[in-house]
PAZAPA-4460 file (N, C-alpha, C; in steps of 0.05 Angstrom, whole numbers, plus 32768, in hexadecimal, padded with zeros to 4 digits):
% residues 227
    n_x    n_y    n_z   ca_x   ca_y   ca_z    c_x    c_y    c_z   seq   type   mol
   8725   8DA2   894D   870D   8D93   8952   8714   8D76   895A     1      X     A
   8708   8D6C   896F   870E   8D50   8977   86FC   8D3C   896A     2      X     A
   86E7   8D46   895D   86D4   8D34   894F   86DD   8D31   8932     3      X     A
   86D4   8D1D   8925   86DA   8D18   8909   86CC   8D2C   88F8     4      X     A
   86D8   8D35   88E2   86CC   8D48   88D0   86B5   8D3C   88C1     5      X     A
   86B4   8D21   88BF   869E   8D14   88B0   8689   8D0C   88C4     6      X     A
   8672   8D1A   88C5   865E   8D14   88D9   8650   8CF9   88D4     7      X     A
   8651   8CEF   88BB   8643   8CD5   88B5   8654   8CBD   88BB     8      X     A
   866E   8CC1   88C1   8680   8CAA   88C6   867F   8CA2   88E3     9      X     A
   867B   8C88   88E8   8678   8C7F   8904   8693   8C81   8912    10      X     A
   8691   8C87   892A   86A9   8C8A   893A   86B5   8C6E   8940    11      X     A
   86CF   8C6C   893B   86DD   8C53   8940   86EE   8C55   8959    12      X     A
   86EE   8C40   8968   86FD   8C3F   8980   870D   8C25   8980    13      X     A
   8720   8C22   8991   872E   8C08   8993   871D   8BF1   899B    14      X     A
   8705   8BF7   89A6   86F3   8BE1   89AF   86E2   8BD6   8999    15      X     A
   86DF   8BE4   8983   86CE   8BD9   896D   86C0   8BEF   895F    16      X     A
   86B1   8BE9   894B   86A4   8BFE   893B   868E   8C0C   894B    17      X     A
   8683   8C00   895F   866D   8C0D   896D   8677   8C1D   8985    18      X     A
   8690   8C1A   898B   869B   8C29   89A1   8699   8C1B   89BB    19      X     A
   868A   8C04   89BD   8687   8BF6   89D6   869B   8BE0   89D9    20      X     A
   86A2   8BD9   89F0   86B6   8BC4   89F4   86AA   8BA9   89ED    21      X     A
   86BB   8B95   89E3   86B0   8B7B   89DD   86A9   8B6C   89F6    22      X     A
   8696   8B5A   89F3   868D   8B4A   8A0A   86A3   8B37   8A12    23      X     A
   86A0   8B2E   8A2B   86B4   8B1C   8A36   86B5   8B01   8A26    24      X     A
   86CD   8AF9   8A1C   86D0   8AE0   8A0D   86CC   8AE3   89EF    25      X     A
   86C3   8AFB   89E6   86BF   8B00   89CA   86D7   8B0E   89BF    26      X     A
   86D9   8B0F   89A4   86EF   8B1C   8996   86E4   8B32   8985    27      X     A
   86F5   8B45   897F   86EB   8B5B   896E   86E3   8B51   8953    28      X     A
   86D4   8B62   8945   86C9   8B5B   892A   86E0   8B57   8916    29      X     A
   86DE   8B42   8906   86F1   8B3A   88F1   870C   8B33   88FC    30      X     A
   870E   8B2E   8915   8727   8B24   8921   8724   8B08   892A    31      X     A
   873A   8AF8   8929   873A   8ADC   8931   874C   8AD8   8948    32      X     A
   8744   8AC5   8958   8753   8ABF   8970   876D   8AB1   8969    33      X     A
   877E   8AB0   897D   8798   8AA4   897A   8795   8A86   8975    34      X     A
   87A2   8A7C   8960   87A1   8A60   895A   878A   8A57   8948    35      X     A
   8778   8A6A   8942   8762   8A64   8930   876A   8A6B   8914    36      X     A
   875C   8A5F   8900   8762   8A63   88E4   8749   8A6B   88D5    37      X     A
   874C   8A79   88BF   8734   8A80   88AF   8725   8A68   88A5    38      X     A
   870D   8A6E   889D   86FB   8A59   8893   8707   8A4D   887A    39      X     A
   8707   8A32   8878   8711   8A24   8860   872E   8A1E   8861    40      X     A
   873D   8A28   8875   8759   8A22   8878   875D   8A0D   888D    41      X     A
   8774   8A00   888C   8779   89EA   889F   8791   89F1   88B0    42      X     A
   8790   89E6   88C8   87A5   89EB   88DB   87BE   89DB   88D6    43      X     A
   87D1   89E1   88E6   87EB   89D4   88E3   87E8   89B6   88EA    44      X     A
   87F3   89A5   88D8   87F2   8988   88DD   87D9   897B   88D4    45      X     A
   87C5   898A   88CA   87AD   897F   88C0   87AF   897B   88A2    46      X     A
   879F   8969   8897   879F   8963   887B   8783   8965   886F    47      X     A
   8781   896C   8856   8766   896D   884A   8759   8951   8848    48      X     A
   873F   8952   8846   8730   8939   8844   8738   892A   882A    49      X     A
   873D   8911   882C   8743   8900   8815   8761   88FE   880F    50      X     A
   8772   890E   881E   878E   890C   881A   879A   88FA   882F    51      X     A
   87B2   88F0   882A   87BF   88DD   883B   87D6   88EA   884A    52      X     A
   87D9   88E1   8863   87EE   88EC   8873   8808   88DF   886F    53      X     A
   881B   88E8   8880   8836   88DD   887E   8836   88C0   8885    54      X     A
   8844   88B0   8875   8846   8894   887A   8831   8884   886C    55      X     A
   881D   8891   8861   8808   8883   8852   8810   8882   8835    56      X     A
   8805   886E   8827   880C   886A   880B   87FD   887E   87FA    57      X     A
   880B   888D   87EA   87FF   88A1   87D9   87FE   8897   87BC    58      X     A
   880A   88A8   87AB   8809   88A3   878E   8819   888A   8787    59      X     A
   880D   8877   8779   881B   885F   8770   881A   8849   8784    60      X     A
   8821   8832   877C   8821   881A   878D   883E   8810   878F    61      X     A
   8845   8802   87A4   8860   87F7   87A5   8865   87E1   8791    62      X     A
   887E   87DA   878D   8885   87C5   877A   887A   87AA   8784    63      X     A
   886E   879B   8772   8861   8781   877A   8876   8770   8788    64      X     A
   886C   8763   879E   887D   8752   87AD   888D   8760   87C3    65      X     A
   8887   877A   87C8   8895   8788   87DD   8888   8784   87F7    66      X     A
   8897   8784   880C   888D   8782   8827   8889   879E   8833    67      X     A
   8884   87A0   884D   8881   87BA   885A   889B   87CA   885A    68      X     A
   8898   87E5   885A   88AE   87F7   885B   88C1   87F4   8843    69      X     A
   88B6   87EB   882C   88C6   87E9   8814   88D7   87D0   8813    70      X     A
   88D5   87BE   8826   88E6   87A6   8826   88DB   8793   8811    71      X     A
   88EC   8787   8800   88E3   8774   87EC   88D8   875A   87F9    72      X     A
   88C0   8752   87F1   88B4   873A   87FB   88B8   8723   87E8    73      X     A
   88AD   870C   87EF   88B0   86F4   87DF   889A   86F4   87C9    74      X     A
   88A2   86F5   87B0   888D   86F6   879B   887F   86DB   8798    75      X     A
   8866   86DD   878E   8856   86C5   878B   8861   86B4   8774    76      X     A
   8860   869A   8777   886B   8687   8763   8855   8683   874E    77      X     A
   885A   868A   8734   8846   8686   8720   8842   8669   8718    78      X     A
   882C   8662   870C   8826   8647   8704   8839   863C   86EF    79      X     A
   8841   864B   86DB   8854   8640   86C7   886E   8636   86D4    80      X     A
   8878   8644   86E8   8890   863C   86F5   888C   8622   8704    81      X     A
   8875   861F   8711   886F   8606   8720   886D   85EF   870D    82      X     A
   885F   85F2   86F7   885C   85DD   86E3   8877   85D5   86D7    83      X     A
   8887   85E9   86D1   88A2   85E3   86C5   88B3   85D4   86D9    84      X     A
   88B2   85DB   86F3   88C2   85CD   8707   88B8   85B0   870B    85      X     A
   889E   85AC   870A   8893   8591   870C   889C   8580   86F4    86      X     A
   889C   858B   86DC   88A7   857C   86C5   88C4   8577   86C9    87      X     A
   88D3   8589   86D4   88EF   8585   86D9   88F4   856E   86EC    88      X     A
   88E4   856C   8702   88E6   8556   8714   88DF   853B   8706    89      X     A
   88CB   853D   86F4   88C3   8525   86E6   88DA   851B   86D4    90      X     A
   88E7   852D   86C6   88FE   8525   86B5   8915   851B   86C6    91      X     A
   8918   8527   86DE   892D   851D   86F0   8927   8500   86F9    92      X     A
   890E   84F9   86FD   8906   84DE   8703   890D   84CB   86EC    93      X     A
   8908   84D4   86D4   890F   84C4   86BC   892D   84C0   86BB    94      X     A
   893C   84D5   86C1   8959   84D2   86C1   8963   84BF   86D6    95      X     A
   8956   84BF   86ED   895E   84AC   8702   8957   8490   86FA    96      X     A
   8941   848C   86ED   893A   8471   86E3   894F   8468   86CE    97      X     A
   8958   847B   86BD   896C   8474   86A9   8986   846C   86B7    98      X     A
   898E   847A   86CC   89A6   8472   86DB   89A3   8456   86E6    99      X     A
   898C   8451   86F2   8988   8436   86FD   8989   8421   86E7   100      X     A
   897D   8428   86D0   897E   8415   86B9   899A   840F   86B0   101      X     A
   89AB   8424   86AF   89C6   8420   86A7   89D5   840E   86BB   102      X     A
   89D0   8413   86D5   89DE   8403   86E9   89D5   83E6   86E8   103      X     A
   89BB   83E2   86E6   89B1   83C6   86E4   89BA   83B9   86CA   104      X     A
   89BA   83C8   86B4   89C3   83BD   869A   89E0   83B6   869A   105      X     A
   89F0   83C8   86A7   8A0D   83C2   86A9   8A13   83AA   86BA   106      X     A
   8A05   83A7   86D0   8A08   838F   86E1   8A00   8376   86D2   107      X     A
   89EA   8377   86C3   89E1   8360   86B4   89F4   8359   869E   108      X     A
   89FF   836D   8691   8A13   8368   867C   8A2C   835A   8687   109      X     A
   8A36   8364   869D   8A4E   8358   86A9   8A48   833B   86B1   110      X     A
   8A30   8336   86BC   8A2A   831A   86C4   8A28   8308   86AC   111      X     A
   8A1C   8312   8696   8A1A   8301   867E   8A35   82FD   8671   112      X     A
   8A46   8312   8673   8A61   830F   8667   8A71   82FA   8675   113      X     A
   8A6C   82F6   868F   8A7B   82E2   869E   8A6F   82C6   869B   114      X     A
   8A55   82C4   8697   8A48   82AA   8698   8A41   829F   867C   115      X     A
   8A3B   82B1   8669   8A33   82A8   864E   8A4B   82A5   863C   116      X     A
   8A4F   828E   8630   8A66   828B   861E   8A64   829C   8605   117      X     A
   8A4C   82A5   85FE   8A49   82B5   85E6   8A58   82D0   85E9   118      X     A
   8A5A   82DA   8601   8A67   82F3   8606   8A86   82F0   8607   119      X     A
   8A8F   82D7   8609   8AAC   82D3   860B   8ABA   82DA   85F1   120      X     A
   8AAB   82D8   85DA   8AB7   82DF   85C0   8ABB   82FD   85BC   121      X     A
   8AAE   830D   85CD   8AB1   832A   85C9   8ACD   8334   85D1   122      X     A
   8AD9   8327   85E4   8AF4   832F   85EB   8AF3   8343   8602   123      X     A
   8B0A   8347   860F   8B0C   8359   8625   8B09   8376   861D   124      X     A
   8B12   837D   8605   8B10   8399   85FC   8AF3   83A1   85F8   125      X     A
   8AE4   838F   85EC   8AC7   8395   85E8   8AB8   8398   8602   126      X     A
   8ABE   8386   8615   8AB1   8388   862F   8AB9   83A3   863D   127      X     A
   8AD2   83AA   863A   8ADB   83C3   8646   8ACD   83DB   8639   128      X     A
   8ACA   83DA   861F   8ABC   83F0   8611   8A9F   83F2   8619   129      X     A
   8A92   83DB   861B   8A76   83DB   8623   8A73   83E5   8640   130      X     A
   8A84   83DC   8651   8A83   83E6   866D   8A89   8403   866F   131      X     A
   8A9C   840D   865F   8AA2   842A   8660   8A8A   843A   8655   132      X     A
   8A7D   8430   8641   8A66   843E   8636   8A4F   843F   864A   133      X     A
   8A4B   8429   8659   8A36   8429   866E   8A3D   843D   8684   134      X     A
   8A56   843E   868C   8A5D   8451   86A1   8A59   846E   8698   135      X     A
   8A61   8474   867F   8A5D   848F   8674   8A3F   8496   8673   136      X     A
   8A2F   8483   8669   8A12   8487   8667   8A06   848C   8683   137      X     A
   8A0F   847C   8696   8A05   847F   86B1   8A0C   849B   86BD   138      X     A
   8A24   84A4   86B8   8A2D   84BE   86C2   8A1D   84D5   86B4   139      X     A
   8A18   84D2   869A   8A09   84E6   868C   89EC   84E8   8697   140      X     A
   89E0   84D1   869A   89C4   84D1   86A5   89C4   84DC   86C2   141      X     A
   89D8   84D5   86D1   89DA   84DF   86EC   89DD   84FE   86ED   142      X     A
   89EE   8508   86DB   89F1   8525   86D9   89D8   8533   86D0   143      X     A
   89CA   8526   86BD   89B0   8531   86B4   899C   8532   86CA   144      X     A
   899B   851C   86DA   8988   851C   86F1   898E   8531   8705   145      X     A
   89A8   8535   870B   89B0   854A   871F   89A9   8565   8714   146      X     A
   89AD   856A   86FA   89A7   8584   86ED   8989   858A   86EF   147      X     A
   8979   8576   86EA   895C   857B   86EA   8952   8580   8706   148      X     A
   895C   8571   871A   8954   8576   8735   895D   8592   873F   149      X     A
   8976   8598   8739   8981   85B3   8740   8971   85C9   8733   150      X     A
   896C   85C6   8718   895D   85DA   870A   8941   85DE   8714   151      X     A
   8934   85C8   871B   8918   85C9   8725   8917   85D7   8740   152      X     A
   892A   85D1   8751   892A   85DE   876C   8930   85FC   8769   153      X     A
   8943   8603   8758   8949   861F   8755   8932   862E   8747   154      X     A
   8924   8620   8735   890D   862D   8727   88F7   8633   873B   155      X     A
   88F1   8620   874D   88DC   8624   8761   88E2   863A   8775   156      X     A
   88FB   863B   877D   8903   864F   8791   8909   866A   8786   157      X     A
   8908   866D   876B   890D   8687   875F   892A   868E   875C   158      X     A
   893B   867B   8761   8958   8680   8760   8961   8685   8743   159      X     A
   895A   8672   8731   8961   8675   8715   8951   8661   8705   160      X     A
   894B   8668   86EC   893E   8655   86DA   8951   864A   86C5   161      X     A
   8969   8653   86C5   897D   864A   86B0   8983   862D   86B1   162      X     A
   8989   8620   86C9   898F   8604   86C9   8978   85F3   86BE   163      X     A
   895F   85FA   86C5   8949   85EA   86BB   8945   85EE   869D   164      X     A
   894A   8606   8693   8948   860B   8676   895E   85FA   8667   165      X     A
   8976   85FA   8673   898B   85EA   8667   8984   85CC   8667   166      X     A
   8979   85C2   867D   8971   85A6   867E   895A   85A0   866A   167      X     A
   8947   85B3   8668   8932   85AF   8654   893C   85AF   8638   168      X     A
   8950   85C0   8632   895B   85C0   8617   896A   85A6   8611   169      X     A
   8979   859B   8625   8986   8582   8621   8971   856B   861C   170      X     A
   895B   856D   862B   8946   8558   8627   893A   855A   860B   171      X     A
   8936   8572   8601   892B   8575   85E6   893E   856A   85D1   172      X     A
   8958   8570   85D4   896C   8565   85C1   896E   8547   85C2   173      X     A
   8970   853C   85DA   8973   851F   85DD   895A   8510   85D3   174      X     A
   8942   851A   85DB   892A   850D   85D2   8925   8510   85B4   175      X     A
   892E   8527   85A9   892C   852B   858D   893D   8517   857D   176      X     A
   8955   8512   8586   8966   84FF   8578   895A   84E2   8579   177      X     A
   8950   84DB   8591   8944   84C0   8593   892B   84BE   8582   178      X     A
   891C   84D4   8581   8903   84D4   8571   890A   84D0   8553   179      X     A
   891F   84DC   854A   8927   84D9   852E   892E   84BB   8529   180      X     A
   893C   84AF   853C   8942   8492   8539   892A   8481   8539   181      X     A
   8917   8487   854B   88FE   8478   854C   88ED   847C   8533   182      X     A
   88EE   8495   8528   88E0   849A   850F   88EB   848B   84F8   183      X     A
   8906   8487   84F8   8912   8478   84E2   890B   845B   84E4   184      X     A
   8909   8451   84FC   8903   8435   8500   88E5   842F   84FE   185      X     A
   88D4   8444   8500   88B7   8441   84FD   88AB   8433   8515   186      X     A
   88B1   843C   852D   88A6   8431   8546   8891   8445   8551   187      X     A
   8877   843F   854D   8863   8452   8556   8863   8457   8574   188      X     A
   8866   8442   8584   8865   8445   85A1   887C   8457   85AB   189      X     A
   8894   8452   85A1   88AB   8463   85A9   88A8   847F   85A0   190      X     A
   889D   8483   8588   8898   849E   857D   8884   84AD   858E   191      X     A
   886F   84A0   8598   885C   84AD   85A8   8867   84B6   85C3   192      X     A
   8877   84A4   85D0   8883   84AB   85E9   8897   84C2   85E6   193      X     A
   88A7   84C1   85D1   88BA   84D6   85CC   88AD   84F1   85C6   194      X     A
   8896   84F0   85B8   8887   8508   85B3   887D   8515   85CD   195      X     A
   8874   8504   85DF   886B   850F   85F9   8883   851B   8609   196      X     A
   889A   850E   8608   88B1   8518   8615   88BA   8533   8609   197      X     A
   88BA   8534   85EE   88C1   854D   85E1   88AD   8564   85E8   198      X     A
   8893   855D   85E8   8880   8572   85EE   8883   857C   860B   199      X     A
   8888   856A   861E   888C   8572   863A   88A5   8583   863D   200      X     A
   88BB   857B   862F   88D4   858B   8631   88D1   85A6   8625   201      X     A
   88C3   85A8   860E   88BF   85C2   8601   88AD   85D4   8613   202      X     A
   8898   85C7   861E   8886   85D7   8630   8895   85E1   8648   203      X     A
   88A7   85D2   8653   88B6   85DA   866B   88C7   85F3   8665   204      X     A
   88D5   85F3   864E   88E5   8609   8646   88D4   8622   8640   205      X     A
   88BE   861E   8632   88AC   8634   862C   88A0   8641   8645   206      X     A
   8898   8630   8658   888C   863B   8670   889F   864C   8680   207      X     A
   88B8   8645   867F   88CD   8654   868E   88D4   866E   8680   208      X     A
   88CD   8671   8667   88D2   868A   8658   88BA   869C   8656   209      X     A
   88A4   8696   8662   888D   86A7   8662   8892   86C0   8671   210      X     A
   8880   86D4   866D   8884   86EE   867A   8880   86EC   8698   211      X     A
   886C   86DD   86A0   8868   86DA   86BD   887F   86CD   86CB   212      X     A
   888B   86B9   86BE   88A3   86AD   86C9   88BB   86C0   86CA   213      X     A
   88BE   86D0   86B5   88D4   86E3   86B5   88D0   86F8   86CB   214      X     A
   88B8   8701   86D0   88B3   8714   86E5   88B8   8708   8701   215      X     A
   88B2   86EE   8704   88B7   86E0   871D   88D4   86E0   8724   216      X     A
   88E5   86D9   8710   8902   86D7   8715   890E   86F3   8718   217      X     A
   8903   8707   8709   890C   8722   870C   8906   872D   8728   218      X     A
   88EF   8726   8733   88E8   872F   874E   88FA   8722   8763   219      X     A
   8901   8709   875E   8914   86FC   8771   8930   8708   876F   220      X     A
   8938   870F   8757   8952   871D   8755   8952   8737   8763   221      X     A
   893C   8746   8761   893A   8760   876F   8939   875C   878D   222      X     A
   892C   8746   8796   892A   8741   87B2   8946   873A   87BE   223      X     A
   8955   872A   87AF   8970   8724   87B8   8982   873C   87B8   224      X     A
   897F   874D   87A4   8990   8765   87A2   8987   8779   87B8   225      X     A
   896D   8779   87C0   8964   878B   87D5   896F   8785   87F0   226      X     A
   8977   876C   87F4   8984   8765   880E   899F   8771   8810   227      X     A
***
């Protein structure tokens, strides 16, 4: 028999379930054309809605202070670093004034030693000792001034905070010793000035050790290492 044994089953042909050929431009039932995809699926190179493609920033953010393509950028300078550097320049100005005072005082002393008979009794050795002391004091103040300027510049540029911390510590120690002497002599005006100097020096050191300052210098170290 050429017919199907099941009389209720529809005859199937290669053209479709009805036996008729498909219309021009149409496709058979449940079949998809070349290059098409089922409903709900995406083609090659496409991405779901809300997702990011190649080269776009996905999960997480880049390290603060980074530039494009992962290159380290220049981090923002925090306010504590700026204030500490300004105080450092202020102490450097005081050091420069001290150097000028030593120079002027040394010149005045030499002039008085030559013109005033009262200084003649001191002798040549005493004059040499005084002159040597003035030279040493001038060199110390000059070195302190250079340290504070160097430390302030490095602190602002993010190079290092260590020189300015060292200069601030020296200022605290020196001002503390003078304050003890002024306290023993009972001079209120000198004590007030020295208290202000001590407070400014302590504030400078504390500002450089804050967390924001530490992150600023760490970012600069990372930036230099990234090069």
